[in-house]
C-alpha positions in Angstrom: -25.4 -15.7 14.0 -22.7 -12.9 13.4 -20.0 -12.4 10.7 -18.3 -9.2 12.0 -15.5 -7.2 10.6 -14.3 -3.5 11.6 -11.7 -0.8 12.4 -8.6 -1.9 14.5 -7.5 0.8 17.1 -6.2 3.7 16.0 -2.4 4.4 15.9 -0.9 7.0 18.5 -0.2 9.2 15.6 -3.7 9.1 14.0 -4.4 12.5 12.3 -8.2 11.4 12.4 -9.9 9.1 14.5 -11.8 5.9 13.7 -11.7 3.9 16.8 -9.6 5.5 19.7 -8.7 3.3 22.5 -10.7 5.3 24.9 -14.1 3.9 23.0 -13.6 0.5 23.6 -15.8 0.5 26.3 -19.0 1.8 24.5 -18.2 0.0 21.7 -18.3 -3.4 23.6 -21.2 -2.1 25.0 -22.9 -1.5 21.8 -21.7 -5.1 20.4 -23.4 -6.6 23.7 -26.9 -4.9 23.1 -26.6 -6.1 19.5 -25.9 -9.5 20.6 -28.4 -9.5 22.9 -31.0 -8.0 20.8 -30.1 -10.8 18.1 -30.1 -13.6 20.1 -26.7 -14.7 18.6 -25.4 -17.8 19.5 -22.0 -17.8 17.0 -19.6 -15.1 15.9 -16.8 -15.5 13.3 -14.3 -13.0 12.7 -10.8 -12.1 12.3 -8.5 -11.3 15.5 -7.3 -7.7 15.2 -7.1 -5.6 17.9 -10.1 -3.2 18.3 -13.1 -4.8 16.4 -12.5 -8.4 16.1 -11.1 -8.6 19.5 -13.2 -6.5 21.3 -16.5 -8.4 19.8 -14.6 -11.9 20.3 -14.5 -10.7 24.2 -18.4 -10.1 23.9 -19.0 -12.8 22.5 -17.1 -15.0 24.9 -18.5 -13.3 27.6 -21.8 -14.2 26.1 -20.7 -17.8 26.2 -21.5 -17.7 22.2 -19.5 -20.4 19.5 -16.3 -17.7 18.3 -14.4 -18.5 15.1 -11.3 -16.7 14.1 -9.9 -16.5 10.6 -6.7 -15.4 9.9 -5.7 -13.9 6.7 -1.9 -15.6 7.2 0.2 -16.9 10.1 -0.6 -16.0 13.6 2.5 -15.0 14.4 3.0 -12.4 11.8 -0.9 -11.2 12.2 0.0 -10.6 15.6 3.0 -8.4 15.1 1.1 -6.6 12.1 -2.5 -6.4 13.5 -3.1 -7.1 17.2 0.1 -5.6 19.0 1.1 -2.7 16.5 -1.2 -0.7 18.1 -2.0 1.0 21.8 -3.9 -1.1 24.1 -3.2 -4.6 25.9 -4.2 -6.8 22.6 -1.6 -9.4 22.6 -2.7 -11.3 25.8 -6.3 -11.2 24.6 -5.1 -12.7 21.4 -2.7 -15.4 22.3 -5.3 -16.4 25.3 -8.2 -16.3 22.8 -6.4 -18.4 20.1 -5.0 -21.0 22.6 -8.7 -21.5 23.8 -10.3 -21.7 20.2 -7.6 -24.3 19.3 -9.2 -26.7 21.1 -12.4 -26.6 19.7 -11.0 -26.2 16.1 -12.5 -22.8 15.8 -9.3 -21.0 14.3 -8.7 -21.3 10.6 -5.7 -19.8 9.0 -5.7 -19.1 5.4 -2.3 -20.1 3.4 -0.9 -18.6 0.3 -1.1 -14.9 0.7 0.8 -12.7 2.0 0.1 -9.2 4.4 -1.8 -6.9 2.1 -5.4 -6.0 1.0 -5.4 -9.4 -0.9 -5.2 -11.4 2.1 -7.5 -9.6 4.2 -10.2 -9.2 1.5 -9.7 -13.3 1.1 -10.1 -13.4 5.2 -13.3 -11.3 4.6 -14.5 -14.0 2.3 -13.7 -16.4 4.9 -15.5 -14.9 7.5 -18.7 -14.7 5.6 -18.5 -18.1 4.1 -17.6 -19.8 7.5 -20.8 -17.9 9.2 -23.4 -18.8 6.6 -21.7 -22.7 7.2 -21.9 -22.3 10.6 -25.5 -21.0 10.3 -27.0 -23.8 8.5 -28.3 -24.6 4.8 -29.6 -21.3 4.0 -27.6 -18.8 5.7 -30.4 -16.6 6.4 -29.7 -16.6 10.2 -26.4 -14.7 9.0 -26.3 -10.8 10.5 -22.8 -9.0 9.0 -21.8 -6.5 11.4 -19.6 -3.7 10.8 -18.0 -2.2 13.5 -16.6 1.5 12.3 -17.1 4.9 12.3 -19.7 4.5 9.4 -17.8 6.3 6.7 -15.8 4.4 3.8 -12.0 5.5 3.2 -12.2 4.7 -0.2 -11.7 2.0 -2.5 -9.5 -0.3 -0.4 -11.4 0.2 2.9 -11.7 -3.5 4.1 -14.7 -2.8 6.1 -16.6 -1.4 3.7 -15.8 -4.3 1.2 -17.0 -6.4 4.1 -20.3 -4.9 3.8 -20.3 -5.3 0.2 -19.4 -8.4 0.2 -22.4 -9.4 3.1 -24.9 -7.5 1.1 -23.9 -9.8 -2.4 -24.5 -12.8 -0.6 -27.9 -11.8 0.5 -27.0 -11.1 4.2 -28.5 -8.8 6.5 -26.1 -5.7 7.4 -25.7 -3.7 10.7 -23.2 -1.5 11.9 -21.6 -0.8 15.5 -20.4 2.7 15.5 -17.3 3.3 17.0 -17.5 7.1 17.5 
């Protein structure tokens, strides 16, 4: 069971790279290797461009169960976290949500607007959903950070995801984007 969070694809004007579009195939390969090594059967993540959608695509290829947790309305999320960066993410997002709706594996949080509070709530929900899917003990959950390996500071949601996983006693690993 994998709970995943990580970097979005870099904006075209990014001063410091954290996940260049050119590295998507590399990250997908690394994720596939990790999922195989862990014998993973399910993945819970959000649906942003970059780490989330790359992980969900790999999980789909491996026929793993997939659950998506969105911090707020899917249309707004698509606009602010999916299609605002380079790459063909919109179609992947739309197709994925249409597929997962049929299995009840799209969870949309309510009551929060765009911002760190909403993303922090999504991180918590991803971890809780993964533990629930894994079973009573939740010991089989691996939290995976897909990033360049360095926190950006106090408001880094990927680093916070790792901290949240550790506070729940979950194992944590990383897949590097560079």
